[in-house]
N, C-alpha and C positions, 0 to 999 in steps of 0.2 A: 803278281799272276793273275789273281782273281781280278785284276783293273783290267788287264792286256783283253782278258777273254781269250778265247778260241782264234778271234782272225788276229790275235798282238801274238798268239802262241804259232798259230801257219806265218806268221812276217817276220818273227826272229828264226821261227826254222829256216826258211829259204835266204835269208839272209844266213845264216848256219850253212851253208851249199854255196855260197856266192862268196863269204867272204870269212874266209878258212879260220880265222879268229874267235869267230862268236860261235864257242862252241855247244853243241848240240846237250852234250856232257853236264851244262849249268841247266839249259834252257826243259827241257822235258824232265828230267827230275821234279826241277821244280813244280814243275804246272802238275808233273804226277804228286807232289806234297801237297796243293791244295786242292786238289779233286780228295783226297785221303781228308780232309780241314772241311770237306762239306760244300768248299766253293765251286770246285767245276767237275764234271762227270767224266770218268777216267777213258770209256770209249768217246768222249768227244775231244779232251785232248790228244787220244791218238791217232784219233781221223785230223785234225788241226797239226800234229805233227805232220804227220804221210801227205797231205793233202801239199802246204809250204815246202818238203823236202824234193816234193817232185815234180812242182812246180820250175821248182833253181832246176834241178835233172833234164826238163826239157827246155829251159832257156840255154844252158850250155850246151843240151844238146844239138840244138841246132845252131847254134854261136859253130861250134866245129865243123856243121854241114855246110855252112852257107861258106865260109869264109878260107879261101886260105893256106898255107902250114904257114908263108911267110907272113900275110896279115899277121895272121895270129897272135905270130915270136915278135911281131913288128909294133904292134897293138901290148904286147905283156912288159917287153922293151920300157917301152912308151908311159906307159899307167897302170903297170904292176903292179908299184911302189904301192895308191893308193887302196890296193884288194889285196895287200898283202902276199900279192904270185908273183914269183922268179920266174924265167925264159927255163931256168934251171930243173923244176917242180913242173912244168907243161913237159917238158923231153920225158923226163922220167914217166911221168905218168903216160907215155905215150910210148916208151919202151914197154914198161908193165903193160900194156894192153897188147902190144906186137906179140907179145912173149905170150901168155896164156892167156888169150881171145875171152870171148865173150862172156864167161863167166867172171871174169875182175869184178865185170860189172858190179854185178850181184855181192860179194864180198868187200870190194873198196866202201859199198853204202854201211859199211860201218868199220871203217876204219881211217880215222880222224884224219884231215887233211887230202887224202886221194878219195874223201865221198866228193871233197868238192870239185876236184881237177877230172874224174876219169870219166866225165859224162862229155867231155871236149872231146877227149881221141876218138870217143865211141860216134860222134859225129862226124868226124874227120876220114875217121874207115870205111862214111857209109854203112854202120851194123842199120842192120833193121831196123824203126821209129822201136815195131813192136815187141819186140827180143828187145831193142834195150830195157822199152817199160817194164815189158813183164820181170826181168832180172831185177830194175831198180825196185819196182816196188814190193818187189817181196824181201829185198835185203830193206827199203823203206822200214815196211812193214814189223819185221823181227826186231832189229836194232828200235827202232821209235817204240815198242811195246817193249821192250826192254828196258829201257832208257824212264818210262814211265811209270812203272809197275818197280820197281826199286826208287822212286822216289814216293808211292804210291806207300807201301808197304815199309821205307827204313827211313823216310824221309829225317826223323826228328834224330835219330842215329848221323849220324856226319862220320865219325870213324871208320863204321859198318860202311857207308859209303863208298868211302873212298876205297875203303877195302878190296869192295866187290868190283869197283872200275879198272882197281892196278889191275887184281887178275883175269877179270875178262876181256883186257887189252891184251894178253899174255897168252889167253886161249887164242881168241880171234888169229893170233901173230901166226900161232901154230895152226890152227885148220889151215890158213891161208900155204904157209911152209910146203906143209904135209902134200895141199891140193901143187903146189908148182913142182915135189918132187914127183907125184905122180904121173902128170903131163911130160917131165923131162925122160921118167921112164918111158913112157908110152911112147914114146917119138922115136928115142931110142931105138926100142922094138921095132921098132916099122923098120928103121935102118937097116938091121941087121938081119931084114926078113930076105933071103935068096927071091929072086924079081920070078 
């Protein structure tokens, strides 16, 4: 990781967002561990990770914005296997976006696989770019900082790191479920209000 440096971390995190099988859960803790050994600076690691992620999110947003639904699905059908993306993945992220709105961009930055795809439906739905970047930046900073700090503080204890990651996945999923339930509840309340 120290040989790759900050540019390498940014590039790997860019690829993590474009090619889902390259996981940030390995990249950022490894970079954080290198920082704990004095080979890199923790703040630099976090900034590099955020820059790489946000550049990829921006690229995917503009892909969604510039191309129509049919073009995107044709592209995914033809080349998706090389990017490890299926049409069903894009359909799923589109339905998530349509059901749960702009906030899913924030939480999506912390969920594997969703992180890579949520930018495309954001662009397709013409979500305002400033709002997309605001939610993306918040989610990315939280997730990247968390991963880098896990590597920084617990990098030598692989077993503990794995326990932390498995629990955090459940916490994030639980938070997303609670928010989804709250949004559905609010919509039902609005529907049931007398006009």
